[in-house]
C-alpha positions in Angstrom: -7.5 -29.9 -6.2 -5.5 -29.9 -3.1 -2.3 -30.1 -5.8 -3.8 -26.7 -7.2 -4.3 -24.8 -4.5 -0.6 -26.0 -3.1 0.8 -24.9 -6.3 -1.5 -21.3 -6.0 -0.1 -21.1 -2.3 3.6 -21.2 -3.5 3.0 -18.4 -6.0 1.3 -16.3 -3.8 4.0 -16.9 -1.2 6.6 -16.3 -3.5 5.2 -13.0 -4.4 7.3 -9.9 -2.6 5.2 -7.7 -0.5 6.7 -4.5 -2.4 4.2 -3.8 -4.7 1.8 -1.3 -3.1 -2.0 -1.0 -4.5 -2.4 2.2 -2.4 -0.8 4.9 -0.3 -0.2 4.8 3.3 -2.7 7.7 3.9 -5.8 8.1 5.9 -9.3 8.9 5.0 -8.5 12.1 4.0 -5.3 11.8 1.7 -2.7 12.6 4.3 0.1 10.7 4.3 0.5 8.9 7.6 3.6 6.6 6.4 5.5 8.2 9.3 2.9 7.8 12.2 3.1 4.2 13.0 0.6 4.5 15.7 -1.9 6.1 13.2 -1.6 3.6 10.4 -1.7 0.3 12.9 -5.0 1.7 14.2 -6.8 1.8 11.0 -5.6 -1.5 10.2 -6.9 -2.9 13.1 -10.5 -1.2 12.5 -10.6 -1.9 8.6 -13.8 -3.4 7.7 -12.7 -6.7 5.9 -9.2 -8.5 5.6 -8.8 -6.9 1.9 -8.6 -3.4 3.0 -6.4 -4.4 6.3 -4.0 -6.2 4.0 -4.0 -3.5 1.2 -3.0 -0.9 4.3 -0.3 -3.2 5.8 1.3 -3.7 2.5 1.2 0.4 1.7 2.3 1.2 4.9 5.2 -1.3 5.0 8.6 -0.3 6.4 10.9 -2.9 5.9 11.9 -3.5 9.4 10.4 -5.1 12.5 7.9 -2.5 13.0 6.2 -4.7 10.3 5.5 -7.5 12.5 3.3 -5.6 14.6 1.5 -3.7 11.4 1.3 -7.5 9.5 0.0 -8.8 13.1 -3.1 -6.5 13.2 -4.2 -7.1 9.6 -3.9 -10.7 10.3 -6.4 -10.4 13.2 -8.6 -9.0 11.1 -8.5 -11.5 8.3 -8.5 -13.9 11.1 -11.9 -12.6 12.1 -13.3 -12.5 8.7 -12.1 -16.1 8.0 -13.6 -17.4 11.2 -17.1 -15.9 9.6 -16.4 -18.1 6.5 -16.4 -21.1 8.5 -13.2 -22.4 6.2 -13.3 -26.3 5.5 -10.7 -28.3 6.8 -8.8 -28.4 3.9 -8.6 -24.7 4.0 -7.0 -24.2 7.6 -4.7 -27.2 6.8 -3.1 -25.7 3.8 -3.1 -22.2 5.5 -1.4 -23.8 8.8 1.2 -25.2 6.2 1.7 -22.3 4.4 2.5 -20.6 7.9 5.1 -23.4 8.5 7.1 -22.6 5.1 6.9 -18.7 5.9 8.7 -19.5 9.1 11.2 -22.0 7.7 12.0 -19.8 4.6 12.3 -16.5 6.3 13.3 -16.7 9.8 16.8 -19.0 9.6 18.0 -15.6 7.8 17.6 -13.8 11.0 17.7 -10.2 11.5 15.0 -7.3 11.0 14.1 -8.1 7.2 13.6 -11.7 7.7 11.3 -10.8 10.6 9.3 -8.2 8.3 9.7 -11.1 5.3 8.0 -13.6 7.3 5.3 -11.0 8.8 4.0 -10.5 5.5 4.5 -14.2 4.1 1.8 -14.9 6.9 -0.1 -12.1 6.0 -0.2 -13.0 2.4 -1.3 -16.8 3.3 -4.1 -15.8 5.2 -5.2 -13.3 2.8 -4.8 -15.9 0.0 -7.0 -18.4 2.2 -9.9 -15.5 2.5 -9.9 -14.6 -0.7 -10.2 -17.9 -2.2 -13.4 -19.0 0.1 -16.7 -17.8 -1.3 -18.3 -15.1 0.6 -21.8 -14.5 0.5 -22.9 -11.6 -1.1 -24.6 -8.5 0.5 -26.6 -5.9 -1.5 
């Protein structure tokens, strides 16, 4: 089972954060892509990891600004992960994925490497959160 999770993790980490499922807009549909304080605040106030990740990816700049943006979304995901009470194997996998993000992108240095590393970390925690069963609320 750990091998399957590790294989899936590698596939997730290989995916580039370029596909955008949504636009970088506020609740009223206003384009906020050139307003980092606005979209960063919206990310930090997201209701769950999925929403935070989707908005962070939609508002990605491909620059060192992404480090802050992805970090805010990561924080939302960390909060959700804590409520899910993950098994040790899941937290260990997240730690391994995060280490690989740094090893893969950081040696390149520069703005794009920092952006890729930040989104790699975000993809890793998003993957872990999405794999843990959530209690349905009706």
